[in-house]
C-alpha positions as semicolon CSV with decimal commas, in nm:
position;residue;x (nm);y (nm);z (nm)
1;M;0,790;1,107;1,121
2;Y;1,070;0,957;0,928
3;S;1,354;0,702;0,980
4;T;1,699;0,811;0,895
5;G;1,767;0,466;0,746
6;N;1,498;0,477;0,463
7;T;1,387;0,668;0,168
8;G;1,058;0,789;0,291
9;K;1,097;1,144;0,421
10;A;0,912;1,462;0,501
11;V;0,565;1,289;0,512
12;M;0,393;1,607;0,641
13;I;0,497;1,799;0,323
14;E;0,406;1,507;0,101
15;R;0,062;1,509;0,256
16;L;0,041;1,876;0,183
17;N;0,139;1,822;-0,176
18;R;-0,102;1,550;-0,222
19;S;-0,387;1,766;-0,094
20;I;-0,302;2,039;-0,318
21;E;-0,258;1,809;-0,611
22;L;-0,597;1,655;-0,543
23;K;-0,766;1,981;-0,551
24;L;-0,598;2,081;-0,867
25;W;-0,690;1,773;-1,043
26;K;-1,046;1,834;-0,937
27;Q;-1,033;2,171;-1,081
28;F;-0,859;2,032;-1,413
29;T;-1,167;1,787;-1,458
30;V;-1,407;2,084;-1,421
31;Q;-1,235;2,307;-1,657
32;G;-1,144;2,046;-1,897
33;N;-0,763;2,143;-1,911
34;Q;-0,449;2,134;-1,697
35;K;-0,383;2,508;-1,674
36;W;-0,290;2,549;-1,307
37;V;-0,109;2,882;-1,296
38;K;-0,439;3,081;-1,263
39;I;-0,627;2,837;-1,020
40;L;-0,331;2,770;-0,786
41;P;-0,396;3,073;-0,552
42;E;-0,755;2,975;-0,535
43;V;-0,669;2,617;-0,449
44;V;-0,428;2,730;-0,190
45;D;-0,675;2,967;-0,044
46;Q;-0,929;2,678;-0,022
47;Y;-0,674;2,454;0,156
48;N;-0,597;2,741;0,407
49;N;-0,963;2,777;0,493
50;T;-1,055;2,415;0,533
51;V;-1,071;2,277;0,881
52;H;-0,802;2,007;0,944
53;S;-0,900;1,727;1,175
54;S;-0,562;1,700;1,354
55;I;-0,559;2,065;1,456
56;K;-0,934;2,104;1,457
57;T;-0,929;2,450;1,288
58;T;-0,818;2,598;0,950
59;P;-0,451;2,671;0,882
60;G;-0,543;3,037;0,844
61;E;-0,679;3,046;1,193
62;A;-0,392;2,837;1,329
63;S;-0,135;3,098;1,194
64;K;-0,313;3,355;1,399
65;N;-0,300;3,151;1,725
66;P;0,003;2,928;1,718
67;E;0,000;2,844;2,092
68;S;-0,327;2,692;2,085
69;I;-0,217;2,461;1,798
70;R;0,095;2,375;2,008
71;Q;-0,132;2,271;2,282
72;I;-0,360;2,053;2,056
73;N;-0,034;1,898;1,904
74;Y;0,101;1,830;2,257
75;E;-0,226;1,656;2,344
76;N;-0,236;1,458;2,039
77;I;0,127;1,349;2,095
78;N;0,049;1,238;2,443
79;K;-0,248;1,051;2,341
80;N;-0,046;0,870;2,073
81;E;0,236;0,795;2,310
82;L;-0,002;0,640;2,565
83;T;-0,161;0,421;2,295
84;Q;0,190;0,312;2,167
85;R;0,304;0,233;2,504
86;K;0,019;-0,004;2,574
87;K;0,094;-0,180;2,252
88;K;0,296;-0,502;2,275
89;P;0,574;-0,542;2,025
90;R;0,483;-0,743;1,715
91;F;0,822;-0,913;1,707
92;Q;1,048;-1,062;1,979
93;M;1,420;-1,108;2,031
94;G;1,540;-1,382;1,775
95;D;1,241;-1,361;1,542
96;R;1,340;-1,401;1,175
97;V;1,225;-1,122;0,949
98;R;1,251;-0,977;0,606
99;I;1,301;-0,608;0,528
100;F;1,042;-0,394;0,316
101;K;1,203;-0,295;-0,006
102;Y;1,117;0,073;-0,116
103;K;1,041;0,069;-0,485
104;D;1,173;0,323;-0,734
105;L;0,946;0,553;-0,930
106;F;0,965;0,311;-1,234
107;E;1,001;-0,016;-1,069
108;K;0,734;-0,256;-1,171
109;G;0,453;-0,343;-0,924
110;Y;0,511;-0,733;-0,962
111;T;0,880;-0,704;-0,837
112;A;0,941;-0,823;-0,484
113;T;0,831;-0,616;-0,191
114;W;1,032;-0,787;0,071
115;T;1,413;-0,869;0,074
116;N;1,526;-1,235;0,001
117;E;1,777;-1,208;0,285
118;V;1,653;-1,312;0,631
119;F;1,750;-1,121;0,953
120;K;1,685;-1,169;1,298
121;I;1,562;-0,911;1,565
122;S;1,858;-0,822;1,799
123;E;1,689;-0,564;2,003
124;V;1,330;-0,447;2,086
125;I;1,317;-0,067;2,140
126;Q;1,021;0,052;2,337
127;S;0,998;0,380;2,175
128;S;0,702;0,558;2,025
129;P;0,657;0,383;1,785
130;I;0,820;0,062;1,865
131;S;1,131;-0,001;1,671
132;Y;1,381;-0,287;1,628
133;R;1,754;-0,330;1,563
134;I;1,844;-0,631;1,353
135;K;2,135;-0,858;1,258
136;D;2,196;-1,075;0,960
137;L;2,226;-1,439;1,014
138;N;2,608;-1,408;1,037
139;E;2,541;-1,191;1,352
140;E;2,640;-0,865;1,191
141;D;2,455;-0,560;1,295
142;I;2,239;-0,389;1,028
143;E;2,261;-0,003;1,063
144;G;1,945;0,178;1,170
145;R;1,636;0,103;1,344
146;F;1,327;-0,051;1,172
147;Y;0,953;0,018;1,245
148;E;0,706;-0,279;1,251
149;N;0,560;-0,192;0,905
150;E;0,907;-0,212;0,765
151;L;0,955;-0,582;0,886
152;Q;0,771;-0,909;0,799
153;K;0,807;-1,220;1,013
154;T;0,931;-1,537;0,826
155;S;0,965;-1,894;0,888
156;F;1,282;-1,929;0,679
């Protein structure tokens, strides 16, 4: 899932990359070097033959029977939507919030994580997951929707 207004994109591919990279680094430790060309096919084969918790099978088996995976995904989505619908919004109309600042690759860890500017919630959208529209304190709309984890309530 991604939001068109932020820099975090393609989380499923990023998760795949992280899994492959983790397996590669384990092999690098075992073999004592970082030569990946010869071991990459083996690592990808290991990944494709490992049972994944979300689809309850291996990717290799899933590619042979995509319809069963669609059914599992459909059930997972419905289960998640029901959970989300029961959830009460964390923020209410008029609440003052700050926006999460995505850090660049080389940005220092001690730099601010949240904006200095304060905004207020202008609309609570009961989507799955819950999202919000915000305005600045001059009543100007801020483009896009924001998820709960991208906002922080403030008393300023």
